[in-house]
N, C-alpha and C positions, 0 to 999 in steps of 0.2 A: 513591598513595603519600602520601595526607592523614594516615594514622593515625600516632600518635607511639609510639615505643618508648623508654622509659627503661631504661638499663643503668648500674648503679652498682658500685662496689667495696664490699667488705665492711666497710671502715673507717667507712662510713656508719652502721653498727649498725642497718640496717634488717633486721628478722627475716624469715624465710621466709614467715610468715603475713601480714605487712604486704605484702611482695612479691607474693604470690599475690593479694591483695586488690586492689592497685593496678597489676597487671601490670607489675611491675618485675623486670628480671632482675639478680640479685646475683652478681658474680664474686668469689669468694673469694681473699683473700691467704692464703699459706701460713703456718702456725704450727707451730714444731718444738719437741717435747719431747725433747731428746736425739736418739736415733735414729728417734723416731715423728713423723711429719709429718701434719698435717690441713689440708684446704682449709676456711677459716673459712666458716661459715654452712651450707655444704653437708654437710660432715662433722663440723663442730664448732660446736655452737651457743654462744652467750654463756654460758648456764648450764653447759655442759660444760666450757668453757674454764676457768672459776673453780674448778670442781671439781678439774680436773686440776692447775691452777697450785698450789692449796692442798696437794696431795699431792706435788708435784714438788720435789725438793731441788736446785734450780738456777734459771737464769734461761732462759725460753723465748725463741726467735729468731722473727723473721718475715721473710718474703720476699715481694715484690710479685707480682702475678699473671703467670702465664705468658703471653707475647705470642701464643702459638698459641691460647689459650683466648680471647683478645680477638677474633683473626681469626675464629675459629668463630662467635662470638656476633655480630659485625658482619655476618658473611656470612648467617647464619641469618635475620636481621631486615633484610636488605638491600631488602626491598620495603616497608619502612616508614621514616619519619623517625626516625633514631636520635639520642638524646641521651645521650652517655656522661658520667657525672659522677664525680669521683674526689677523694680527699683533697689538701690543699695540695701543689703542686709544689715548694714550698720545704722539704718534709720527705721527699718520695718521689719516685721516677721513673716512677710509674704514668702520669701525664699524657704524659711523653715516649714511653713504651712504646704508649700508645693511639694517639698520633699516627702512629707507625710502623705500627701494625696497620691504621689507617684507610687509609693510603697503600696498603698492601698489598692491601686489599680493593678499593679503587678502581681498581686495575690490572686486576682481574677483573671488577668491576661498576662501570663508570664512572659509572652513573647513580645509585649509591648516595648517600644524603643522611645524612651522619654529622657530628654536631657534637660536639666534645670541649670540655667545661667544667671548668675548674680552679676547685674550689670555694673554695680558700684557707681551708679550715677542716678541722675534725675531727669524728669521731663524729656525733652527732645534730644538731650545729651546722650541717651540711648535709643530713644524712639526713632531718631533719624537713622541709626545704624541698623535697627531691626527691619525698617522699611527697605534699606538697601540691600540687606542680606536676604530679605524675601524677594526682592527683585531678582537677585541672583538665582534663587531657588526656582523662580518662575522661568527663568532662562535655561534651566537644566542642571544646576548644581545640586548634587544629592549627597555630597560628603558633609556629615554633620560637623566634624571637627574643623574643616576648612571654613564653614560658615561662623562657627563659634571664634575661630581665630580672627576672621575678618571684623567681626563685631568688636572683639577685645582690642584689637589694634586701632581701630577707628575711634572707640570711646577713649582710649588712653591719649590720643591726640587731639581730642576735642576740648576746646576751652570755652566756658561760658562765664560771663560777668553779668550780674544784674543788680539793680538798685530798687529798694522798696521806697514807696512814698509815705506810707503810715507805719510808725514804729509799733502800734498797739498789737498787730498781729504777732510780731516777732516776740514781743514780750508775753503774750498770752500763750505762745508755743514753747516758752522756756528758753528762747534764743537770745534774749535781751533782758537785763535787769531792770527793775523799775527806775533805779537811779540813772542808768544809761538812757533810757527812754526819755526821762525828764530832761536830762542835759541835751539829749539829741533834739528834742522838740524846741527847746529854749534857744539853742544856738543854730537850729536848722541844719543839723548834721544828719547825712543819709549814709548808711552802711553799704559798702559795696561787698556783695556776696560772691562766692565762687564755690564750685565743687571740687573738694580736695580730699583724696584718699576716701571716697565713698560718703563723705559728709559735706553738709552746706555750711562754709565757714565765712566769717567776716575777715575780708582781706585787705580792705582799705575803708577810708572815710572820705566823704565829700561834704565840704561846707557850703550850702546854698544851692537851691533847686536848679538854678540856671547852669551850674558847674557839672551837673550830673551826667548829661550826654557827652560833653566833651571829654570828661574823665574816662567814661566807658570807652569811647573811641580810641583815646590815647593808650589805654591798657590793651585793647585789641591790637593796636599797631605795634606795640612793644612786644606782645606775646605771640602774635599771629605769624604763620608761615606763608610767604608768597601770597600776600593778601589780595594783590591786583588780579590774581587768577583764580579767586575763590568766590563762590556764592555765599554771602554772609546771611545768616539767619537771625532775624529779629523776633524776640519772644516778647509777648506783652499780655496784658490783662483786658484784652479786647478794646484797646485804646488806639484807634486807628491814627488819630492827630499825633500822638505821642511816637508811634511807630514810624510815621512819615518824618517827623523830626529827627529821629535817630538816623534813618537812611539819608536825610539831607546833611547831617553833621558827618557821617561817614564819607559821603561823596565830596564834601568840601576839602577832605584831606587826602583822599585816595580814590582812584577810579577802580572799582571792583567789577568782577564778572557779572554780578547780579545780586538780588535779594530774595529771600523767602520769608514770609511771616507765619509765625506760629502762635496760636492763642494758648496761653498757659491754662491747664485745667484746674479742677477742684482740689485735688490732693495737695498740690504744691501751692495753689492760690489761697487755700485755707490758712496757710501759714504766713503768706506775704501780705495779703490784702490787695485792694485795688491800686492802681497806678505803678505796678511793677514793670519794669522794662529790662530786657536782657540782650546781649549780643553774643552770638555763638559763631566760632570759626576754628579752623585747624590751627594748632599751636606749633611752634618750633620744636 
């Protein structure tokens, strides 16, 4: 039972391609567009989500992973050391469901080795570190606690700032009052969001769409550690032009090691709407 098996929820925004490369199993949240339901990643890629959202006259709903699917996955890999990683428990009941699933599996397979890890993060803020931990496991690391510590330390030093374009989705999700949405639309105010203590919080405001990217870059430079030697991740809602502009704005101020693009998936996207752009780096 020395071999490690990573299982992760789809909020991590790990694609099927990445999952296959690093032997990661992705369990999808459910995304609903009216009467149509899809399992994220398996039946609905991030690209497909944004296509459907832009054509949908309404707000999609999301639901956490069915506990039966967790039990099935834990049982299937019960001959390996399982590490299950999910989005912050402060925003979802996924960790609680996974713990119940683990206990159910242990009743039938008492020798199973299952570790549940609460990322206290969202999107690639933890998906990136699951990927890197899985890389270490493929290279021979079999110590579960070392892999957990590696992810914990990585997530703690990861900074993500992002800005939404449409305030309707934040209001619909209860993250913005109707009055704040009205004022924001009238004055063209965009909230800057960040992951703070396991929650997505409003940490700043930008007035005027043209100031959005410069503001994100300034915050990254102020918060980031040794930026020139980092690969900066640009997270977006399948908006290639917007992502390119973000990279250009960063390059105008600092020469970084390189860039990696990540398309935000349905779980986060259902709460932000289209036009969301984010920058992820290691912080001081």
